N, CA, C, O and the ligand as a Tripos MOL2 file, in Angstrom:
@<TRIPOS>MOLECULE
protein
  233   231    59     0     0
PROTEIN
NO_CHARGES

@<TRIPOS>ATOM
      1 N           0.9220   -1.1280    0.0940 N.3       1 MET1
      2 CA          0.0830    0.0230    0.0610 C.3       1 MET1
      3 C           0.8200    1.3860   -0.0050 C.2       1 MET1
      4 O           1.6620    1.6360    0.8580 O.2       1 MET1
      5 N           0.5750    2.1860   -0.8830 N.am      2 ALA2
      6 CA          1.2670    3.2670   -1.1710 C.3       2 ALA2
      7 C           1.2950    4.2630    0.3130 C.2       2 ALA2
      8 O           0.4290    4.1790    1.1840 O.2       2 ALA2
      9 N           2.1600    4.9440    0.3520 N.am      3 GLU3
     10 CA          1.9790    5.9860    1.6890 C.3       3 GLU3
     11 C           1.1240    7.0880    1.1250 C.2       3 GLU3
     12 O           0.9730    7.4580   -0.0400 O.2       3 GLU3
     13 N           0.6010    7.5190    2.2590 N.am      4 LEU4
     14 CA         -0.4600    8.6800    2.0130 C.3       4 LEU4
     15 C           0.4790   10.0700    1.9830 C.2       4 LEU4
     16 O           1.4050   10.2550    2.7720 O.2       4 LEU4
     17 N           0.1760   10.7870    1.1870 N.am      5 ARG5
     18 CA          0.8140   12.1700    0.8740 C.3       5 ARG5
     19 C          -0.2430   13.2260    0.9530 C.2       5 ARG5
     20 O          -1.2290   13.3020    0.2200 O.2       5 ARG5
     21 N           0.1200   14.1220    2.0430 N.am      6 GLN6
     22 CA         -0.9010   15.2960    2.3010 C.3       6 GLN6
     23 C          -0.2820   16.4810    2.3750 C.2       6 GLN6
     24 O           0.7160   16.6000    3.0860 O.2       6 GLN6
     25 N          -0.7900   17.5380    1.6440 N.am      7 CYS7
     26 CA         -0.3910   18.9750    1.4830 C.3       7 CYS7
     27 C          -0.7040   19.4490    3.0330 C.2       7 CYS7
     28 O          -1.8050   19.4560    3.5840 O.2       7 CYS7
     29 N           0.5680   19.8430    3.5830 N.am      8 ALA8
     30 CA          0.4330   20.4760    4.9840 C.3       8 ALA8
     31 C          -0.1380   21.8390    5.0410 C.2       8 ALA8
     32 O          -0.3240   22.3990    6.1210 O.2       8 ALA8
     33 N          -0.4250   22.3970    3.8850 N.am      9 TRP9
     34 CA         -1.0850   23.7850    3.9530 C.3       9 TRP9
     35 C          -2.4160   23.7540    3.7480 C.2       9 TRP9
     36 O          -3.1050   24.4050    4.5330 O.2       9 TRP9
     37 N          -3.0750   23.0030    2.6660 N.am     10 CYS10
     38 CA         -4.3190   23.0320    2.5600 C.3      10 CYS10
     39 C          -5.1590   21.4530    2.8080 C.2      10 CYS10
     40 O          -6.3390   21.2680    2.5110 O.2      10 CYS10
     41 N          -4.3270   20.5110    3.3580 N.am     11 TRP11
     42 CA         -4.7660   19.1910    3.4560 C.3      11 TRP11
     43 C          -5.2500   18.4070    2.4390 C.2      11 TRP11
     44 O          -5.8950   17.3790    2.6480 O.2      11 TRP11
     45 N          -5.0160   18.7690    1.5040 N.am     12 LEU12
     46 CA         -5.4480   17.8080    0.1810 C.3      12 LEU12
     47 C          -4.5030   16.5780    0.2320 C.2      12 LEU12
     48 O          -3.3110   16.6750    0.5260 O.2      12 LEU12
     49 N          -5.1160   15.4350   -0.0720 N.am     13 VAL13
     50 CA         -4.4660   14.2680   -0.2810 C.3      13 VAL13
     51 C          -4.2620   13.8300   -1.4060 C.2      13 VAL13
     52 O          -5.2150   13.8190   -2.1850 O.2      13 VAL13
     53 N          -2.9290   13.3200   -1.8550 N.am     14 MET14
     54 CA         -2.8090   12.8450   -3.0910 C.3      14 MET14
     55 C          -3.6020   11.4770   -3.3200 C.2      14 MET14
     56 O          -3.6600   10.6180   -2.4400 O.2      14 MET14
     57 N          -4.1980   11.3430   -4.5470 N.am     15 ASP15
     58 CA         -4.8020   10.2530   -5.0090 C.3      15 ASP15
     59 C          -3.9290    9.2000   -5.5840 C.2      15 ASP15
     60 O          -2.7180    9.3840   -5.7070 O.2      15 ASP15
     61 N          -4.5660    8.0110   -5.9690 N.am     16 GLY16
     62 CA         -3.7540    6.9800   -6.8810 C.3      16 GLY16
     63 C          -2.9430    7.5050   -8.1730 C.2      16 GLY16
     64 O          -2.1560    6.7950   -8.7990 O.2      16 GLY16
     65 N          -3.2370    8.8150   -8.4790 N.am     17 THR17
     66 CA         -2.8120    9.2250  -10.0540 C.3      17 THR17
     67 C          -1.8000   10.1780   -9.6760 C.2      17 THR17
     68 O          -1.1290   10.7230  -10.5530 O.2      17 THR17
     69 N          -1.6090   10.4550   -8.3480 N.am     18 GLY18
     70 CA         -0.5350   11.7180   -8.1980 C.3      18 GLY18
     71 C          -1.0320   13.0430   -8.0820 C.2      18 GLY18
     72 O          -0.3180   14.0440   -8.0110 O.2      18 GLY18
     73 N          -2.5820   13.0240   -8.0620 N.am     19 THR19
     74 CA         -2.9000   14.5450   -8.0350 C.3      19 THR19
     75 C          -3.5950   14.7530   -6.7620 C.2      19 THR19
     76 O          -4.3250   13.8660   -6.3190 O.2      19 THR19
     77 N          -3.4310   15.7940   -6.1800 N.am     20 TYR20
     78 CA         -4.1330   16.2810   -4.8750 C.3      20 TYR20
     79 C          -5.4090   16.7680   -4.8290 C.2      20 TYR20
     80 O          -5.6720   17.9700   -4.8540 O.2      20 TYR20
     81 N          -6.3410   15.7460   -4.7510 N.am     21 ARG21
     82 CA         -7.7140   16.0350   -4.9420 C.3      21 ARG21
     83 C          -8.4480   15.5780   -3.6720 C.2      21 ARG21
     84 O          -9.4670   16.1940   -3.3590 O.2      21 ARG21
     85 N          -8.0820   14.6900   -3.0110 N.am     22 LEU22
     86 CA         -9.0610   14.1520   -1.9530 C.3      22 LEU22
     87 C          -9.0270   15.1460   -0.7990 C.2      22 LEU22
     88 O          -7.9960   15.7570   -0.5190 O.2      22 LEU22
     89 N         -10.1450   15.2960   -0.1480 N.am     23 GLN23
     90 CA        -10.1430   16.3580    1.0090 C.3      23 GLN23
     91 C         -10.7730   15.7050    2.4010 C.2      23 GLN23
     92 O         -11.9870   15.7010    2.6060 O.2      23 GLN23
     93 N          -9.9190   15.2190    3.2240 N.am     24 PRO24
     94 CA        -10.1210   14.5520    4.4490 C.3      24 PRO24
     95 C         -10.6930   15.6740    5.4410 C.2      24 PRO24
     96 O         -11.4180   15.3520    6.3830 O.2      24 PRO24
     97 N         -10.3850   16.8220    5.2250 N.am     25 GLY25
     98 CA        -10.9860   17.8760    6.0590 C.3      25 GLY25
     99 C         -10.0950   17.9470    7.4070 C.2      25 GLY25
    100 O         -10.5280   18.6150    8.3470 O.2      25 GLY25
    101 N          -9.1690   17.4420    7.4920 N.am     26 ARG26
    102 CA         -8.2980   17.4670    8.7730 C.3      26 ARG26
    103 C          -6.8560   16.8070    8.4340 C.2      26 ARG26
    104 O          -6.6840   15.9740    7.5450 O.2      26 ARG26
    105 N          -5.9260   17.2800    9.2250 N.am     27 LYS27
    106 CA         -4.5190   16.8970    9.0080 C.3      27 LYS27
    107 C          -4.5230   15.4800    9.5440 C.2      27 LYS27
    108 O          -5.0910   15.1840   10.5950 O.2      27 LYS27
    109 N          -3.8040   14.5310    8.7090 N.am     28 ILE28
    110 CA         -3.6280   13.0750    9.0410 C.3      28 ILE28
    111 C          -2.2220   12.9590    9.4400 C.2      28 ILE28
    112 O          -1.2770   13.1890    8.6860 O.2      28 ILE28
    113 N          -2.1290   12.5760   10.7150 N.am     29 ARG29
    114 CA         -1.0820   12.5590   11.3640 C.3      29 ARG29
    115 C           0.1040   11.6520   10.8230 C.2      29 ARG29
    116 O           1.2960   11.9600   10.8410 O.2      29 ARG29
    117 N          -0.4850   10.3960   10.3060 N.am     30 SER30
    118 CA          0.2520    9.5150    9.7110 C.3      30 SER30
    119 C           0.7000    9.6090    8.3200 C.2      30 SER30
    120 O           1.5290    8.8230    7.8610 O.2      30 SER30
    121 N           0.1440   10.5960    7.6100 N.am     31 ALA31
    122 CA          0.6020   10.8800    6.3380 C.3      31 ALA31
    123 C           2.0420   11.5760    6.2240 C.2      31 ALA31
    124 O           2.6270   12.1260    7.1570 O.2      31 ALA31
    125 N           2.5500   11.4390    4.7750 N.am     32 THR32
    126 CA          3.7810   12.0520    4.7520 C.3      32 THR32
    127 C           3.2030   13.6260    4.2130 C.2      32 THR32
    128 O           2.3520   13.8160    3.3440 O.2      32 THR32
    129 N           3.8490   14.5360    4.9110 N.am     33 HIS33
    130 CA          3.3080   15.9050    4.5090 C.3      33 HIS33
    131 C           4.2750   16.6740    3.6700 C.2      33 HIS33
    132 O           5.4860   16.7150    3.8880 O.2      33 HIS33
    133 N           3.6250   17.3060    2.6520 N.am     34 GLY34
    134 CA          4.3480   17.9200    1.7290 C.3      34 GLY34
    135 C           3.6640   19.1940    1.2810 C.2      34 GLY34
    136 O           2.9220   19.7700    2.0770 O.2      34 GLY34
    137 N           3.8540   19.6660    0.0880 N.am     35 ILE35
    138 CA          3.0700   20.7460   -0.5150 C.3      35 ILE35
    139 C           2.5530   20.4720   -1.9460 C.2      35 ILE35
    140 O           3.2940   20.0900   -2.8510 O.2      35 ILE35
    141 N           1.3580   20.6710   -2.0710 N.am     36 CYS36
    142 CA          0.6860   20.3440   -3.4230 C.3      36 CYS36
    143 C           1.0280   21.5080   -4.2780 C.2      36 CYS36
    144 O           1.4500   22.5660   -3.8100 O.2      36 CYS36
    145 N           0.8050   21.2510   -5.7550 N.am     37 PRO37
    146 CA          1.1690   22.2010   -6.7420 C.3      37 PRO37
    147 C           0.3920   23.5740   -6.6960 C.2      37 PRO37
    148 O           0.8470   24.6150   -7.1690 O.2      37 PRO37
    149 N          -0.7810   23.4600   -6.1000 N.am     38 ALA38
    150 CA         -1.6550   24.8640   -6.0750 C.3      38 ALA38
    151 C          -0.7880   25.6980   -4.8890 C.2      38 ALA38
    152 O          -0.3190   26.8270   -5.0400 O.2      38 ALA38
    153 N          -0.7080   25.0220   -3.8970 N.am     39 CYS39
    154 CA          0.0270   25.8040   -2.5140 C.3      39 CYS39
    155 C           1.3250   26.1090   -3.0560 C.2      39 CYS39
    156 O           1.6330   27.2950   -2.9370 O.2      39 CYS39
    157 N           2.2530   25.2950   -3.6740 N.am     40 LYS40
    158 CA          3.5600   25.7470   -4.0960 C.3      40 LYS40
    159 C           3.5470   26.7870   -4.9900 C.2      40 LYS40
    160 O           4.4930   27.5750   -4.9720 O.2      40 LYS40
    161 N           2.6110   26.9390   -5.7990 N.am     41 ALA41
    162 CA          2.4240   28.0330   -6.7080 C.3      41 ALA41
    163 C           1.8480   29.3300   -6.1560 C.2      41 ALA41
    164 O           2.0960   30.4400   -6.6270 O.2      41 ALA41
    165 N           1.1360   29.1130   -5.2200 N.am     42 ALA42
    166 CA          0.6270   30.1420   -4.4100 C.3      42 ALA42
    167 C           2.0270   30.6940   -3.4250 C.2      42 ALA42
    168 O           2.1860   31.8970   -3.2180 O.2      42 ALA42
    169 N           2.6720   29.9890   -3.0520 N.am     43 MET43
    170 CA          3.7840   30.3090   -2.1220 C.3      43 MET43
    171 C           4.6720   31.0960   -2.9630 C.2      43 MET43
    172 O           5.0780   32.2070   -2.6220 O.2      43 MET43
    173 N           5.0330   30.4240   -4.2610 N.am     44 LEU44
    174 CA          6.1590   31.1110   -5.1510 C.3      44 LEU44
    175 C           5.6570   32.4900   -5.4570 C.2      44 LEU44
    176 O           6.4390   33.4410   -5.4360 O.2      44 LEU44
    177 N           4.3540   32.6440   -5.7500 N.am     45 ALA45
    178 CA          3.5990   33.8770   -6.2010 C.3      45 ALA45
    179 C           3.8770   34.7720   -4.9950 C.2      45 ALA45
    180 O           4.2180   35.8970   -5.3610 O.2      45 ALA45
    181 N           3.8460   34.6530   -3.9490 N.am     46 GLU46
    182 CA          3.7930   35.3110   -2.7370 C.3      46 GLU46
    183 C           5.1810   35.8230   -2.6360 C.2      46 GLU46
    184 O           5.3600   37.0000   -2.3260 O.2      46 GLU46
    185 N           6.3310   34.9020   -2.9110 N.am     47 ILE47
    186 CA          7.6920   35.1520   -2.7550 C.3      47 ILE47
    187 C           8.2240   36.2240   -3.8480 C.2      47 ILE47
    188 O           9.0050   37.1400   -3.5940 O.2      47 ILE47
    189 N           7.6820   35.9510   -5.0510 N.am     48 ASP48
    190 CA          8.1410   36.6680   -6.1120 C.3      48 ASP48
    191 C           7.2810   38.0660   -6.3320 C.2      48 ASP48
    192 O           7.7700   39.1240   -6.7260 O.2      48 ASP48
    193 N           6.0580   37.8640   -6.0330 N.am     49 GLY49
    194 CA          5.1960   38.9340   -6.1400 C.3      49 GLY49
    195 C           4.6350   38.8480   -7.5680 C.2      49 GLY49
    196 O           4.0570   39.8030   -8.0870 O.2      49 GLY49
    197 N           4.7910   37.8910   -8.0690 N.am     50 THR50
    198 CA          3.9170   37.6410   -9.2870 C.3      50 THR50
    199 C           3.3120   36.3380   -9.6500 C.2      50 THR50
    200 O           3.7810   35.3820   -9.0330 O.2      50 THR50
    201 N           2.4530   36.1010  -10.4400 N.am     51 SER51
    202 CA          1.8340   34.9220  -10.5680 C.3      51 SER51
    203 C           2.7850   33.9310  -11.6060 C.2      51 SER51
    204 O           3.3880   34.3550  -12.5920 O.2      51 SER51
    205 N           2.7700   32.8680  -11.2540 N.am     52 PRO52
    206 CA          3.7570   31.8310  -12.1900 C.3      52 PRO52
    207 C           2.9090   31.5040  -13.3810 C.2      52 PRO52
    208 O           1.7600   31.9410  -13.4320 O.2      52 PRO52
    209 N           3.4000   30.7650  -14.3420 N.am     53 PRO53
    210 CA          2.6570   30.5220  -15.3830 C.3      53 PRO53
    211 C           1.7770   29.4250  -14.9050 C.2      53 PRO53
    212 O           1.8390   28.9640  -13.7650 O.2      53 PRO53
    213 N           0.9050   29.0070  -15.8850 N.am     54 ALA54
    214 CA         -0.2100   28.0410  -15.3300 C.3      54 ALA54
    215 C           0.4100   26.6950  -15.0360 C.2      54 ALA54
    216 O           0.3930   25.7230  -15.7900 O.2      54 ALA54
    217 N           0.9190   26.7640  -13.9260 N.am     55 LEU55
    218 CA          1.4150   25.3490  -13.4060 C.3      55 LEU55
    219 C           0.3350   24.5690  -12.7620 C.2      55 LEU55
    220 O           0.5000   23.3620  -12.5920 O.2      55 LEU55
    221 N          -0.8710   25.2150  -12.3500 N.am     56 VAL56
    222 CA         -1.7900   24.4240  -11.5650 C.3      56 VAL56
    223 C          -2.9780   24.1400  -12.4560 C.2      56 VAL56
    224 O          -3.9610   23.6290  -11.9200 O.2      56 VAL56
    225 N          -3.0130   24.4330  -13.8660 N.am     57 ALA57
    226 CA         -3.8760   24.4760  -14.6760 C.3      57 ALA57
    227 C          -4.5890   22.9520  -14.8000 C.2      57 ALA57
    228 O          -5.7580   22.7690  -15.1380 O.2      57 ALA57
    229 N          -3.8260   22.1270  -14.5250 N.am     58 ALA58
    230 CA         -4.2600   20.7280  -14.6270 C.3      58 ALA58
    231 C          -4.9500   20.2830  -13.4210 C.2      58 ALA58
    232 O          -5.3790   19.1320  -13.3430 O.2      58 ALA58
    233 ZN         -2.0020   22.4440   -0.7940 Zn       59 ZN59
@<TRIPOS>BOND
     1     1     2 1
     2     2     3 1
     3     3     4 2
     4     3     5 am
     5     5     6 1
     6     6     7 1
     7     7     8 2
     8     7     9 am
     9     9    10 1
    10    10    11 1
    11    11    12 2
    12    11    13 am
    13    13    14 1
    14    14    15 1
    15    15    16 2
    16    15    17 am
    17    17    18 1
    18    18    19 1
    19    19    20 2
    20    19    21 am
    21    21    22 1
    22    22    23 1
    23    23    24 2
    24    23    25 am
    25    25    26 1
    26    26    27 1
    27    27    28 2
    28    27    29 am
    29    29    30 1
    30    30    31 1
    31    31    32 2
    32    31    33 am
    33    33    34 1
    34    34    35 1
    35    35    36 2
    36    35    37 am
    37    37    38 1
    38    38    39 1
    39    39    40 2
    40    39    41 am
    41    41    42 1
    42    42    43 1
    43    43    44 2
    44    43    45 am
    45    45    46 1
    46    46    47 1
    47    47    48 2
    48    47    49 am
    49    49    50 1
    50    50    51 1
    51    51    52 2
    52    51    53 am
    53    53    54 1
    54    54    55 1
    55    55    56 2
    56    55    57 am
    57    57    58 1
    58    58    59 1
    59    59    60 2
    60    59    61 am
    61    61    62 1
    62    62    63 1
    63    63    64 2
    64    63    65 am
    65    65    66 1
    66    66    67 1
    67    67    68 2
    68    67    69 am
    69    69    70 1
    70    70    71 1
    71    71    72 2
    72    71    73 am
    73    73    74 1
    74    74    75 1
    75    75    76 2
    76    75    77 am
    77    77    78 1
    78    78    79 1
    79    79    80 2
    80    79    81 am
    81    81    82 1
    82    82    83 1
    83    83    84 2
    84    83    85 am
    85    85    86 1
    86    86    87 1
    87    87    88 2
    88    87    89 am
    89    89    90 1
    90    90    91 1
    91    91    92 2
    92    91    93 am
    93    93    94 1
    94    94    95 1
    95    95    96 2
    96    95    97 am
    97    97    98 1
    98    98    99 1
    99    99   100 2
   100    99   101 am
   101   101   102 1
   102   102   103 1
   103   103   104 2
   104   103   105 am
   105   105   106 1
   106   106   107 1
   107   107   108 2
   108   107   109 am
   109   109   110 1
   110   110   111 1
   111   111   112 2
   112   111   113 am
   113   113   114 1
   114   114   115 1
   115   115   116 2
   116   115   117 am
   117   117   118 1
   118   118   119 1
   119   119   120 2
   120   119   121 am
   121   121   122 1
   122   122   123 1
   123   123   124 2
   124   123   125 am
   125   125   126 1
   126   126   127 1
   127   127   128 2
   128   127   129 am
   129   129   130 1
   130   130   131 1
   131   131   132 2
   132   131   133 am
   133   133   134 1
   134   134   135 1
   135   135   136 2
   136   135   137 am
   137   137   138 1
   138   138   139 1
   139   139   140 2
   140   139   141 am
   141   141   142 1
   142   142   143 1
   143   143   144 2
   144   143   145 am
   145   145   146 1
   146   146   147 1
   147   147   148 2
   148   147   149 am
   149   149   150 1
   150   150   151 1
   151   151   152 2
   152   151   153 am
   153   153   154 1
   154   154   155 1
   155   155   156 2
   156   155   157 am
   157   157   158 1
   158   158   159 1
   159   159   160 2
   160   159   161 am
   161   161   162 1
   162   162   163 1
   163   163   164 2
   164   163   165 am
   165   165   166 1
   166   166   167 1
   167   167   168 2
   168   167   169 am
   169   169   170 1
   170   170   171 1
   171   171   172 2
   172   171   173 am
   173   173   174 1
   174   174   175 1
   175   175   176 2
   176   175   177 am
   177   177   178 1
   178   178   179 1
   179   179   180 2
   180   179   181 am
   181   181   182 1
   182   182   183 1
   183   183   184 2
   184   183   185 am
   185   185   186 1
   186   186   187 1
   187   187   188 2
   188   187   189 am
   189   189   190 1
   190   190   191 1
   191   191   192 2
   192   191   193 am
   193   193   194 1
   194   194   195 1
   195   195   196 2
   196   195   197 am
   197   197   198 1
   198   198   199 1
   199   199   200 2
   200   199   201 am
   201   201   202 1
   202   202   203 1
   203   203   204 2
   204   203   205 am
   205   205   206 1
   206   206   207 1
   207   207   208 2
   208   207   209 am
   209   209   210 1
   210   210   211 1
   211   211   212 2
   212   211   213 am
   213   213   214 1
   214   214   215 1
   215   215   216 2
   216   215   217 am
   217   217   218 1
   218   218   219 1
   219   219   220 2
   220   219   221 am
   221   221   222 1
   222   222   223 1
   223   223   224 2
   224   223   225 am
   225   225   226 1
   226   226   227 1
   227   227   228 2
   228   227   229 am
   229   229   230 1
   230   230   231 1
   231   231   232 2
@<TRIPOS>SUBSTRUCTURE
     1 MET1         2 RESIDUE 1 A MET
     2 ALA2         6 RESIDUE 1 A ALA
     3 GLU3        10 RESIDUE 1 A GLU
     4 LEU4        14 RESIDUE 1 A LEU
     5 ARG5        18 RESIDUE 1 A ARG
     6 GLN6        22 RESIDUE 1 A GLN
     7 CYS7        26 RESIDUE 1 A CYS
     8 ALA8        30 RESIDUE 1 A ALA
     9 TRP9        34 RESIDUE 1 A TRP
    10 CYS10       38 RESIDUE 1 A CYS
    11 TRP11       42 RESIDUE 1 A TRP
    12 LEU12       46 RESIDUE 1 A LEU
    13 VAL13       50 RESIDUE 1 A VAL
    14 MET14       54 RESIDUE 1 A MET
    15 ASP15       58 RESIDUE 1 A ASP
    16 GLY16       62 RESIDUE 1 A GLY
    17 THR17       66 RESIDUE 1 A THR
    18 GLY18       70 RESIDUE 1 A GLY
    19 THR19       74 RESIDUE 1 A THR
    20 TYR20       78 RESIDUE 1 A TYR
    21 ARG21       82 RESIDUE 1 A ARG
    22 LEU22       86 RESIDUE 1 A LEU
    23 GLN23       90 RESIDUE 1 A GLN
    24 PRO24       94 RESIDUE 1 A PRO
    25 GLY25       98 RESIDUE 1 A GLY
    26 ARG26      102 RESIDUE 1 A ARG
    27 LYS27      106 RESIDUE 1 A LYS
    28 ILE28      110 RESIDUE 1 A ILE
    29 ARG29      114 RESIDUE 1 A ARG
    30 SER30      118 RESIDUE 1 A SER
    31 ALA31      122 RESIDUE 1 A ALA
    32 THR32      126 RESIDUE 1 A THR
    33 HIS33      130 RESIDUE 1 A HIS
    34 GLY34      134 RESIDUE 1 A GLY
    35 ILE35      138 RESIDUE 1 A ILE
    36 CYS36      142 RESIDUE 1 A CYS
    37 PRO37      146 RESIDUE 1 A PRO
    38 ALA38      150 RESIDUE 1 A ALA
    39 CYS39      154 RESIDUE 1 A CYS
    40 LYS40      158 RESIDUE 1 A LYS
    41 ALA41      162 RESIDUE 1 A ALA
    42 ALA42      166 RESIDUE 1 A ALA
    43 MET43      170 RESIDUE 1 A MET
    44 LEU44      174 RESIDUE 1 A LEU
    45 ALA45      178 RESIDUE 1 A ALA
    46 GLU46      182 RESIDUE 1 A GLU
    47 ILE47      186 RESIDUE 1 A ILE
    48 ASP48      190 RESIDUE 1 A ASP
    49 GLY49      194 RESIDUE 1 A GLY
    50 THR50      198 RESIDUE 1 A THR
    51 SER51      202 RESIDUE 1 A SER
    52 PRO52      206 RESIDUE 1 A PRO
    53 PRO53      210 RESIDUE 1 A PRO
    54 ALA54      214 RESIDUE 1 A ALA
    55 LEU55      218 RESIDUE 1 A LEU
    56 VAL56      222 RESIDUE 1 A VAL
    57 ALA57      226 RESIDUE 1 A ALA
    58 ALA58      230 RESIDUE 1 A ALA
    59 ZN59       233 GROUP 0 **** ****
């Protein structure tokens, strides 16, 4: 069984296809925490002060 990967920012969980789209509604302690593409883009935009190209369009 694959490990659970959860975004530590928005709590979305990666599904079997590698897409963060499951919404558990809480932080899962046993999951591996990372950052999803959407939050990463938002963070980069905050740092740069500009919006990155459509990285999160998919
Ligand atoms: Zn996120």
